[in-house]
C-alpha positions in Angstrom: 27.0 -111.1 86.3 26.5 -113.7 89.5 27.8 -116.0 86.5 31.2 -113.2 86.7 31.1 -112.7 90.4 30.8 -116.2 90.5 34.6 -117.1 87.9 36.4 -114.7 90.1 36.1 -116.4 93.0 37.2 -119.4 91.1 39.8 -118.1 89.4 41.0 -117.1 93.0 40.3 -120.5 94.7 42.5 -121.4 91.6 45.4 -118.9 92.5 45.0 -119.6 96.5 45.8 -123.4 95.9 48.6 -122.8 93.4 50.3 -120.9 95.4 49.6 -123.8 98.7 50.9 -125.5 96.6 54.6 -124.0 96.3 54.8 -123.0 100.1 53.6 -127.2 100.7 56.9 -128.1 98.9 58.9 -126.3 100.5 58.3 -128.0 104.1 59.3 -131.2 104.8 62.8 -133.4 103.7 64.0 -133.0 100.7 62.4 -136.5 98.4 60.1 -137.8 100.8 56.8 -139.5 100.4 54.0 -136.9 99.8 50.8 -139.5 101.0 47.2 -138.0 99.5 45.7 -140.7 101.5 45.4 -140.8 105.3 44.4 -144.8 105.0 47.9 -145.2 103.0 49.8 -142.9 105.8 48.6 -144.8 108.5 49.6 -147.9 107.7 52.8 -146.6 107.1 52.4 -144.4 110.6 56.8 -144.3 111.4 58.0 -141.5 108.6 55.6 -140.1 107.1 56.0 -136.9 106.9 54.2 -134.9 104.4 50.6 -135.5 103.8 48.1 -133.4 101.3 45.1 -134.5 102.4 43.3 -131.9 99.6 39.0 -132.8 98.1 39.6 -135.7 100.4 36.5 -136.8 102.5 38.0 -138.1 105.1 35.9 -140.6 107.2 35.5 -139.6 110.8 37.1 -143.0 112.6 39.9 -142.3 110.3 40.8 -138.5 111.2 40.2 -139.1 114.8 43.7 -141.7 114.2 45.5 -138.8 112.7 47.6 -137.9 115.9 49.8 -141.5 115.2 51.4 -139.9 112.6 54.0 -138.2 115.4 56.9 -138.0 112.5 54.3 -135.7 110.3 56.5 -132.0 109.3 53.3 -130.8 106.9 49.7 -130.9 106.4 47.8 -129.1 104.0 43.4 -129.8 104.6 41.6 -128.7 101.3 37.4 -128.9 101.1 36.6 -132.1 103.7 34.1 -131.0 105.2 36.2 -130.7 108.5 34.7 -128.4 110.9 37.1 -129.3 113.8 40.5 -130.9 114.8 40.7 -135.0 115.5 41.2 -136.0 119.0 45.1 -135.4 120.5 45.9 -133.3 117.5 48.3 -131.3 119.4 50.5 -134.3 119.3 51.6 -134.5 116.0 54.7 -131.7 117.8 56.8 -131.8 114.5 54.7 -129.8 112.4 56.3 -126.4 110.7 53.6 -126.3 107.5 50.0 -126.7 108.5 47.3 -124.9 106.1 43.8 -125.7 105.5 41.0 -124.6 102.5 37.4 -124.7 102.8 36.8 -126.1 106.0 34.5 -124.5 108.0 36.4 -125.0 111.3 35.3 -122.3 114.3 38.8 -122.0 115.2 42.7 -122.5 116.1 43.5 -126.2 117.6 42.9 -125.5 121.2 46.5 -125.8 122.3 48.6 -123.8 120.5 51.9 -124.7 122.7 52.7 -127.4 121.4 53.2 -125.8 118.3 56.6 -124.6 118.7 58.3 -126.4 115.2 55.5 -124.4 113.2 57.4 -121.8 110.7 53.7 -121.8 108.1 50.2 -121.2 109.3 47.1 -120.7 106.7 43.6 -120.9 107.3 41.2 -120.0 104.6 37.4 -119.9 104.2 36.8 -121.0 108.2 34.2 -119.7 110.2 37.1 -118.7 112.7 36.5 -114.6 114.0 39.1 -114.5 116.3 42.6 -115.3 116.8 43.7 -116.4 119.7 46.9 -114.7 122.7 48.2 -118.2 122.4 49.0 -117.8 118.6 52.2 -116.1 120.3 54.0 -119.8 121.4 54.1 -120.4 118.2 57.7 -118.6 118.3 59.1 -119.9 115.0 56.9 -118.9 113.3 57.2 -117.2 110.0 54.1 -117.1 107.9 50.6 -116.8 108.4 47.8 -116.4 106.1 44.3 -115.9 106.9 41.3 -114.7 105.4 37.8 -115.0 103.1 35.6 -115.5 106.5 34.0 -112.5 105.2 32.9 -111.9 109.5 34.6 -109.9 112.1 38.0 -110.5 113.1 38.9 -109.9 116.4 43.4 -109.8 116.6 45.0 -110.6 120.0 47.7 -108.2 121.4 50.2 -111.0 121.8 51.6 -111.2 118.2 54.5 -109.1 118.8 55.5 -112.1 120.6 56.2 -113.6 117.1 59.9 -112.8 117.2 60.3 -114.2 113.9 57.3 -113.9 111.6 58.4 -112.3 108.7 54.5 -112.9 106.4 51.5 -111.1 107.1 48.5 -112.0 105.2 45.3 -111.2 105.7 42.6 -111.2 103.6 38.2 -111.1 102.9 37.3 -110.7 106.7 36.6 -107.6 108.1 38.8 -105.8 110.6 39.2 -102.6 112.9 39.7 -100.1 110.7 42.9 -99.4 112.5 44.5 -102.6 113.7 46.9 -101.8 115.8 48.7 -105.5 117.0 49.8 -105.6 113.1 51.9 -102.3 113.3 53.6 -103.6 116.4 55.4 -106.6 114.6 58.7 -105.0 113.6 60.4 -108.4 111.9 57.5 -107.9 109.3 58.9 -107.5 105.7 55.8 -108.6 103.8 52.0 -106.8 105.1 49.1 -107.7 103.3 45.9 -106.2 104.4 43.4 -106.7 101.1 39.7 -106.7 101.9 39.5 -105.2 105.5 37.8 -102.7 105.9 41.3 -100.7 106.8 40.3 -96.7 106.8 43.5 -96.0 108.7 47.1 -96.2 109.3 50.1 -95.8 111.8 51.9 -93.2 112.0 55.0 -95.3 113.2 56.1 -96.4 109.9 59.4 -96.3 112.1 59.1 -100.1 113.4 58.8 -101.7 110.3 62.6 -101.3 109.5 62.7 -104.7 107.4 59.3 -104.2 105.7 59.8 -104.2 102.0 56.5 -104.9 100.8 53.5 -103.6 101.9 49.9 -104.1 100.3 46.8 -102.1 100.9 44.2 -103.2 99.1 40.0 -102.8 97.8 40.2 -100.9 100.8 38.2 -97.6 102.2 41.8 -95.9 102.9 41.7 -92.1 102.2 44.7 -91.0 103.1 48.6 -92.2 103.5 51.1 -91.5 107.5 53.4 -88.9 106.2 55.7 -90.7 108.1 55.7 -93.5 105.5 59.3 -92.6 104.3 60.9 -93.9 107.8 60.0 -97.5 106.7 63.3 -97.1 103.9 63.2 -100.4 102.8 60.5 -100.6 101.0 59.9 -101.7 97.3 56.6 -102.3 96.7 53.8 -100.5 97.6 49.8 -101.5 96.4 47.2 -99.5 97.5 44.5 -100.6 94.5 41.1 -99.6 94.4 41.6 -97.0 97.9 39.8 -93.7 98.2 43.2 -92.1 97.9 43.6 -88.7 96.4 47.0 -88.3 97.0 50.1 -89.4 98.4 52.4 -87.6 100.6 55.6 -85.7 99.2 57.9 -87.2 102.1 57.4 -90.5 99.5 59.7 -89.7 97.2 62.4 -90.4 100.4 61.5 -94.1 99.5 64.7 -94.7 97.7 64.6 -98.4 96.7 61.2 -97.8 96.1 60.6 -99.6 92.5 56.9 -100.9 92.0 53.7 -98.1 93.2 50.5 -100.0 92.2 47.8 -97.0 92.3 44.9 -98.4 90.1 41.2 -98.0 91.2 42.2 -94.5 93.1 40.1 -91.1 92.5 43.5 -89.5 91.3 44.1 -86.8 88.6 46.4 -86.7 85.9 48.8 -83.9 88.2 48.7 -85.9 90.9 50.2 -88.8 89.6 52.1 -86.7 87.6 53.7 -85.2 90.4 54.4 -88.9 91.5 56.6 -89.6 88.5 58.7 -86.3 88.8 59.4 -87.2 93.1 60.1 -91.5 92.1 62.0 -91.0 89.1 62.9 -95.1 89.8 60.0 -96.0 90.4 57.0 -97.9 87.8 53.9 -96.4 89.3 50.9 -97.9 87.7 47.1 -96.5 87.8 
């Protein structure tokens, strides 16, 4: 059992890293050099646009000089044994992509105001237990991914100020049973809450006029609100690993729905057959 668990964790870690690499590749000037050694990047200093320090042991004295790379647009950290940000980190005002994986950071950068150009932010396997209200300063942020803390996560009330935010993914951390702050972000087209202790969903699905993908997996969710039909653009819903025994008939009004994943729920065959009738053009996995 222990060996199997270790394999699952390893596969998840590999999957996250493969996905993060694809995202990293999107950002920065086309065809620019991707530096993988901080010392080498510091020798150039100017026109260093992309830096991937995954699996690199970084000397503390060298790490403190990171802020000299003022042209840096994409920065990826991973398994560097880091617990904090270097001095002057907020001088990296040209960052459009920042991600850290498997570093025991205890907080977000202390000053988020200078990162107004940031489009993509991901923090995985940290010791962070709260998202600061200052996140509202990231007014160009489009994708935010956070998870794998195995700790209680506190959300700010300022998330709804992120008017360009389209993609939120929070996984493997304990949130309030009703994460109301997330359900006030009306610009979302992708929402993923997996293994987050989510017991309850809002009825205010009319706020989700742009939502296309809804993933609520491995949670103790027992009911889905009747009002889900108001999120008319939904194409994919995954509710794997919950405690659902039925879905509201109103789901039949989601005319764009092409995939409904219900695997791992205690639904009987009669309920599944009813859903097949209600959603004739939708693939239902059970």
